[in-house]
GUZA-857947 format. One record per residue (C-alpha): x, y, z; chain; residue number from 1; residue in one letter. Coordinates in steps of 0.5 Angstrom, whole numbers, plus 2048, in hexadecimal, padded with zeros to 3 digits. Example, Ala and Ser with C-alpha at 12.3 -4.5 7.8 and 13.67 -1.06 7.14 Angstrom:
! residues 2
<site xx="819" yy="7F7" zz="810" kette="A" nr="1" rest="A"/>
<site xx="81B" yy="7FE" zz="80E" kette="A" nr="2" rest="S"/>
! end
This chain:
! residues 191
<site xx="800" yy="800" zz="800" kette="A" nr="1" rest="M"/>
<site xx="803" yy="807" zz="7FE" kette="A" nr="2" rest="D"/>
<site xx="802" yy="80D" zz="803" kette="A" nr="3" rest="E"/>
<site xx="800" yy="813" zz="800" kette="A" nr="4" rest="R"/>
<site xx="7FF" yy="81A" zz="804" kette="A" nr="5" rest="T"/>
<site xx="7F8" yy="81D" zz="804" kette="A" nr="6" rest="L"/>
<site xx="7F6" yy="824" zz="805" kette="A" nr="7" rest="D"/>
<site xx="7F0" yy="826" zz="80A" kette="A" nr="8" rest="R"/>
<site xx="7EB" yy="827" zz="805" kette="A" nr="9" rest="Q"/>
<site xx="7EC" yy="820" zz="802" kette="A" nr="10" rest="E"/>
<site xx="7EC" yy="81D" zz="809" kette="A" nr="11" rest="I"/>
<site xx="7E5" yy="821" zz="80A" kette="A" nr="12" rest="D"/>
<site xx="7E2" yy="81F" zz="803" kette="A" nr="13" rest="S"/>
<site xx="7E4" yy="818" zz="805" kette="A" nr="14" rest="E"/>
<site xx="7E0" yy="818" zz="80B" kette="A" nr="15" rest="I"/>
<site xx="7DA" yy="81C" zz="808" kette="A" nr="16" rest="A"/>
<site xx="7DA" yy="816" zz="803" kette="A" nr="17" rest="R"/>
<site xx="7DA" yy="811" zz="808" kette="A" nr="18" rest="R"/>
<site xx="7D5" yy="814" zz="80C" kette="A" nr="19" rest="V"/>
<site xx="7D0" yy="815" zz="806" kette="A" nr="20" rest="V"/>
<site xx="7D2" yy="80E" zz="803" kette="A" nr="21" rest="F"/>
<site xx="7D4" yy="80A" zz="808" kette="A" nr="22" rest="P"/>
<site xx="7D6" yy="803" zz="806" kette="A" nr="23" rest="Q"/>
<site xx="7D4" yy="7FF" zz="80C" kette="A" nr="24" rest="D"/>
<site xx="7D3" yy="800" zz="813" kette="A" nr="25" rest="D"/>
<site xx="7DA" yy="800" zz="815" kette="A" nr="26" rest="Q"/>
<site xx="7DB" yy="806" zz="810" kette="A" nr="27" rest="D"/>
<site xx="7D6" yy="80A" zz="813" kette="A" nr="28" rest="L"/>
<site xx="7D8" yy="808" zz="81A" kette="A" nr="29" rest="H"/>
<site xx="7DF" yy="80A" zz="819" kette="A" nr="30" rest="E"/>
<site xx="7DD" yy="811" zz="816" kette="A" nr="31" rest="V"/>
<site xx="7D9" yy="812" zz="81C" kette="A" nr="32" rest="K"/>
<site xx="7DF" yy="811" zz="820" kette="A" nr="33" rest="A"/>
<site xx="7E3" yy="815" zz="81C" kette="A" nr="34" rest="S"/>
<site xx="7DE" yy="81B" zz="81C" kette="A" nr="35" rest="L"/>
<site xx="7DD" yy="81A" zz="824" kette="A" nr="36" rest="A"/>
<site xx="7E4" yy="81A" zz="825" kette="A" nr="37" rest="S"/>
<site xx="7E6" yy="821" zz="821" kette="A" nr="38" rest="R"/>
<site xx="7E0" yy="824" zz="824" kette="A" nr="39" rest="M"/>
<site xx="7E3" yy="822" zz="82B" kette="A" nr="40" rest="Q"/>
<site xx="7E9" yy="825" zz="829" kette="A" nr="41" rest="A"/>
<site xx="7E7" yy="82B" zz="826" kette="A" nr="42" rest="E"/>
<site xx="7E2" yy="82C" zz="82D" kette="A" nr="43" rest="A"/>
<site xx="7E8" yy="82C" zz="831" kette="A" nr="44" rest="I"/>
<site xx="7EC" yy="831" zz="82D" kette="A" nr="45" rest="R"/>
<site xx="7E6" yy="836" zz="82E" kette="A" nr="46" rest="L"/>
<site xx="7E6" yy="834" zz="835" kette="A" nr="47" rest="L"/>
<site xx="7ED" yy="836" zz="836" kette="A" nr="48" rest="N"/>
<site xx="7EC" yy="83C" zz="833" kette="A" nr="49" rest="D"/>
<site xx="7E6" yy="83E" zz="837" kette="A" nr="50" rest="L"/>
<site xx="7E1" yy="83D" zz="832" kette="A" nr="51" rest="R"/>
<site xx="7DC" yy="839" zz="836" kette="A" nr="52" rest="Y"/>
<site xx="7D6" yy="83B" zz="832" kette="A" nr="53" rest="E"/>
<site xx="7D9" yy="839" zz="82B" kette="A" nr="54" rest="E"/>
<site xx="7DC" yy="832" zz="82E" kette="A" nr="55" rest="A"/>
<site xx="7D4" yy="831" zz="830" kette="A" nr="56" rest="A"/>
<site xx="7D2" yy="833" zz="82A" kette="A" nr="57" rest="A"/>
<site xx="7D5" yy="82D" zz="826" kette="A" nr="58" rest="L"/>
<site xx="7D1" yy="828" zz="82B" kette="A" nr="59" rest="F"/>
<site xx="7CB" yy="82C" zz="82B" kette="A" nr="60" rest="R"/>
<site xx="7CB" yy="82A" zz="823" kette="A" nr="61" rest="Y"/>
<site xx="7CD" yy="823" zz="824" kette="A" nr="62" rest="A"/>
<site xx="7C7" yy="822" zz="829" kette="A" nr="63" rest="L"/>
<site xx="7C2" yy="826" zz="824" kette="A" nr="64" rest="S"/>
<site xx="7C4" yy="821" zz="81F" kette="A" nr="65" rest="E"/>
<site xx="7C3" yy="81B" zz="824" kette="A" nr="66" rest="N"/>
<site xx="7C0" yy="81D" zz="82B" kette="A" nr="67" rest="P"/>
<site xx="7C1" yy="816" zz="82E" kette="A" nr="68" rest="R"/>
<site xx="7C9" yy="816" zz="82D" kette="A" nr="69" rest="D"/>
<site xx="7CC" yy="815" zz="834" kette="A" nr="70" rest="A"/>
<site xx="7D3" yy="817" zz="832" kette="A" nr="71" rest="V"/>
<site xx="7D1" yy="81E" zz="82F" kette="A" nr="72" rest="A"/>
<site xx="7CC" yy="81F" zz="835" kette="A" nr="73" rest="M"/>
<site xx="7D2" yy="81D" zz="839" kette="A" nr="74" rest="N"/>
<site xx="7D7" yy="822" zz="835" kette="A" nr="75" rest="N"/>
<site xx="7D2" yy="828" zz="835" kette="A" nr="76" rest="L"/>
<site xx="7D1" yy="827" zz="83D" kette="A" nr="77" rest="G"/>
<site xx="7D9" yy="827" zz="83D" kette="A" nr="78" rest="F"/>
<site xx="7D9" yy="82E" zz="839" kette="A" nr="79" rest="C"/>
<site xx="7D4" yy="831" zz="83D" kette="A" nr="80" rest="L"/>
<site xx="7D7" yy="830" zz="844" kette="A" nr="81" rest="I"/>
<site xx="7DB" yy="837" zz="845" kette="A" nr="82" rest="P"/>
<site xx="7D5" yy="83B" zz="842" kette="A" nr="83" rest="T"/>
<site xx="7CE" yy="837" zz="844" kette="A" nr="84" rest="D"/>
<site xx="7D0" yy="831" zz="849" kette="A" nr="85" rest="P"/>
<site xx="7C9" yy="830" zz="84B" kette="A" nr="86" rest="R"/>
<site xx="7C7" yy="82E" zz="843" kette="A" nr="87" rest="E"/>
<site xx="7CE" yy="82B" zz="843" kette="A" nr="88" rest="A"/>
<site xx="7CC" yy="826" zz="849" kette="A" nr="89" rest="R"/>
<site xx="7C5" yy="825" zz="846" kette="A" nr="90" rest="D"/>
<site xx="7C8" yy="823" zz="83F" kette="A" nr="91" rest="L"/>
<site xx="7CE" yy="81E" zz="843" kette="A" nr="92" rest="L"/>
<site xx="7C8" yy="81B" zz="846" kette="A" nr="93" rest="R"/>
<site xx="7C4" yy="81A" zz="840" kette="A" nr="94" rest="Q"/>
<site xx="7CA" yy="817" zz="83C" kette="A" nr="95" rest="A"/>
<site xx="7CB" yy="812" zz="842" kette="A" nr="96" rest="S"/>
<site xx="7C4" yy="810" zz="841" kette="A" nr="97" rest="G"/>
<site xx="7C5" yy="810" zz="83A" kette="A" nr="98" rest="A"/>
<site xx="7CA" yy="80B" zz="83A" kette="A" nr="99" rest="G"/>
<site xx="7D1" yy="80F" zz="83B" kette="A" nr="100" rest="E"/>
<site xx="7D5" yy="80B" zz="83F" kette="A" nr="101" rest="R"/>
<site xx="7D5" yy="80D" zz="846" kette="A" nr="102" rest="R"/>
<site xx="7DD" yy="80E" zz="848" kette="A" nr="103" rest="S"/>
<site xx="7E2" yy="812" zz="84C" kette="A" nr="104" rest="D"/>
<site xx="7E2" yy="817" zz="847" kette="A" nr="105" rest="I"/>
<site xx="7DA" yy="818" zz="847" kette="A" nr="106" rest="H"/>
<site xx="7DA" yy="818" zz="84F" kette="A" nr="107" rest="V"/>
<site xx="7DF" yy="81D" zz="84F" kette="A" nr="108" rest="A"/>
<site xx="7DC" yy="822" zz="84A" kette="A" nr="109" rest="N"/>
<site xx="7D5" yy="821" zz="84E" kette="A" nr="110" rest="L"/>
<site xx="7D9" yy="822" zz="855" kette="A" nr="111" rest="V"/>
<site xx="7DC" yy="829" zz="852" kette="A" nr="112" rest="V"/>
<site xx="7D5" yy="82B" zz="850" kette="A" nr="113" rest="C"/>
<site xx="7D3" yy="82A" zz="857" kette="A" nr="114" rest="E"/>
<site xx="7D8" yy="82E" zz="859" kette="A" nr="115" rest="A"/>
<site xx="7D6" yy="834" zz="855" kette="A" nr="116" rest="L"/>
<site xx="7CF" yy="833" zz="856" kette="A" nr="117" rest="I"/>
<site xx="7CE" yy="831" zz="85E" kette="A" nr="118" rest="S"/>
<site xx="7D5" yy="832" zz="860" kette="A" nr="119" rest="G"/>
<site xx="7DB" yy="82E" zz="862" kette="A" nr="120" rest="R"/>
<site xx="7D8" yy="82A" zz="868" kette="A" nr="121" rest="R"/>
<site xx="7D2" yy="828" zz="864" kette="A" nr="122" rest="A"/>
<site xx="7D8" yy="826" zz="85E" kette="A" nr="123" rest="A"/>
<site xx="7DC" yy="822" zz="864" kette="A" nr="124" rest="L"/>
<site xx="7D5" yy="81E" zz="866" kette="A" nr="125" rest="A"/>
<site xx="7D4" yy="81C" zz="85E" kette="A" nr="126" rest="L"/>
<site xx="7DB" yy="81A" zz="85D" kette="A" nr="127" rest="A"/>
<site xx="7DB" yy="816" zz="864" kette="A" nr="128" rest="E"/>
<site xx="7D5" yy="812" zz="862" kette="A" nr="129" rest="S"/>
<site xx="7D7" yy="811" zz="85B" kette="A" nr="130" rest="A"/>
<site xx="7DE" yy="80F" zz="85D" kette="A" nr="131" rest="W"/>
<site xx="7DD" yy="807" zz="85E" kette="A" nr="132" rest="N"/>
<site xx="7D9" yy="806" zz="858" kette="A" nr="133" rest="E"/>
<site xx="7DF" yy="809" zz="853" kette="A" nr="134" rest="L"/>
<site xx="7E3" yy="804" zz="84F" kette="A" nr="135" rest="P"/>
<site xx="7EA" yy="802" zz="852" kette="A" nr="136" rest="A"/>
<site xx="7F1" yy="803" zz="84F" kette="A" nr="137" rest="G"/>
<site xx="7F4" yy="808" zz="84A" kette="A" nr="138" rest="P"/>
<site xx="7EF" yy="80D" zz="846" kette="A" nr="139" rest="G"/>
<site xx="7F0" yy="80F" zz="83F" kette="A" nr="140" rest="T"/>
<site xx="7F3" yy="816" zz="83D" kette="A" nr="141" rest="L"/>
<site xx="7ED" yy="81B" zz="83E" kette="A" nr="142" rest="S"/>
<site xx="7EC" yy="822" zz="83E" kette="A" nr="143" rest="T"/>
<site xx="7E9" yy="824" zz="844" kette="A" nr="144" rest="M"/>
<site xx="7E6" yy="82A" zz="848" kette="A" nr="145" rest="W"/>
<site xx="7EA" yy="82C" zz="84E" kette="A" nr="146" rest="S"/>
<site xx="7E8" yy="832" zz="853" kette="A" nr="147" rest="T"/>
<site xx="7EB" yy="838" zz="856" kette="A" nr="148" rest="E"/>
<site xx="7E7" yy="83D" zz="85B" kette="A" nr="149" rest="G"/>
<site xx="7E0" yy="83C" zz="85B" kette="A" nr="150" rest="A"/>
<site xx="7DE" yy="83C" zz="854" kette="A" nr="151" rest="D"/>
<site xx="7E4" yy="83C" zz="84F" kette="A" nr="152" rest="H"/>
<site xx="7E5" yy="836" zz="84B" kette="A" nr="153" rest="V"/>
<site xx="7EB" yy="834" zz="846" kette="A" nr="154" rest="F"/>
<site xx="7ED" yy="82E" zz="842" kette="A" nr="155" rest="L"/>
<site xx="7F2" yy="82A" zz="844" kette="A" nr="156" rest="V"/>
<site xx="7F5" yy="823" zz="841" kette="A" nr="157" rest="R"/>
<site xx="7F5" yy="81D" zz="846" kette="A" nr="158" rest="R"/>
<site xx="7F7" yy="816" zz="845" kette="A" nr="159" rest="V"/>
<site xx="7F2" yy="813" zz="84A" kette="A" nr="160" rest="D"/>
<site xx="7EC" yy="817" zz="84B" kette="A" nr="161" rest="A"/>
<site xx="7EB" yy="813" zz="851" kette="A" nr="162" rest="K"/>
<site xx="7F1" yy="816" zz="854" kette="A" nr="163" rest="A"/>
<site xx="7EF" yy="81D" zz="852" kette="A" nr="164" rest="H"/>
<site xx="7E8" yy="81C" zz="855" kette="A" nr="165" rest="L"/>
<site xx="7EC" yy="81A" zz="85C" kette="A" nr="166" rest="A"/>
<site xx="7F1" yy="820" zz="85B" kette="A" nr="167" rest="G"/>
<site xx="7EB" yy="825" zz="85A" kette="A" nr="168" rest="I"/>
<site xx="7E7" yy="822" zz="860" kette="A" nr="169" rest="A"/>
<site xx="7ED" yy="823" zz="864" kette="A" nr="170" rest="A"/>
<site xx="7EE" yy="82A" zz="863" kette="A" nr="171" rest="Q"/>
<site xx="7E7" yy="82C" zz="864" kette="A" nr="172" rest="W"/>
<site xx="7E7" yy="828" zz="86B" kette="A" nr="173" rest="A"/>
<site xx="7EE" yy="82C" zz="86D" kette="A" nr="174" rest="D"/>
<site xx="7EA" yy="832" zz="86B" kette="A" nr="175" rest="E"/>
<site xx="7E4" yy="830" zz="86F" kette="A" nr="176" rest="L"/>
<site xx="7E9" yy="82F" zz="875" kette="A" nr="177" rest="N"/>
<site xx="7E7" yy="827" zz="875" kette="A" nr="178" rest="D"/>
<site xx="7EE" yy="824" zz="876" kette="A" nr="179" rest="A"/>
<site xx="7EB" yy="81D" zz="877" kette="A" nr="180" rest="D"/>
<site xx="7E8" yy="81D" zz="870" kette="A" nr="181" rest="A"/>
<site xx="7EE" yy="821" zz="86D" kette="A" nr="182" rest="A"/>
<site xx="7F2" yy="81B" zz="86F" kette="A" nr="183" rest="A"/>
<site xx="7ED" yy="816" zz="86D" kette="A" nr="184" rest="R"/>
<site xx="7ED" yy="819" zz="866" kette="A" nr="185" rest="W"/>
<site xx="7F5" yy="81A" zz="866" kette="A" nr="186" rest="L"/>
<site xx="7F5" yy="812" zz="867" kette="A" nr="187" rest="E"/>
<site xx="7F0" yy="811" zz="862" kette="A" nr="188" rest="R"/>
<site xx="7F4" yy="815" zz="85D" kette="A" nr="189" rest="R"/>
<site xx="7FB" yy="811" zz="85E" kette="A" nr="190" rest="V"/>
<site xx="7F7" yy="80A" zz="85E" kette="A" nr="191" rest="A"/>
! end
């Protein structure tokens, strides 16, 4: 097989052709996965540039095309965390009920929403209640929201979302002068 270089327009044309004329279910699945991956990468770029509404618009469009798309629902919720944590929380919960896998990433996002809506103490209670249901072991490289102060969020990359959740919970417990909880969360972070 010979290698050839393709420009962006040729790649986009091929993707469009496969979407319009998929050869089989496998082609259609590959195209959808490729488009979803590109949308996620673009959304992260926009979020890093603090262009929250533009990032959310990508997934609002996806949901307008398929209102039951749990992945798009989850991604829209993620994009809305800094600007509308209540709607974000509702979408994240709907995504979980619609088939999006409940994971350490999902719980961490819900916990950040709760911190922004109801405060650190409520967020710690949610984290505590969900902790033992989370999968053990290392997580995947994930872009996550973290907090600074009462209402500022920023993006971070963590290898293990569960360790990230434990880290922010330890920080919040420390801010609330709950030394026992802070120590428990720090121990969980390194376990």
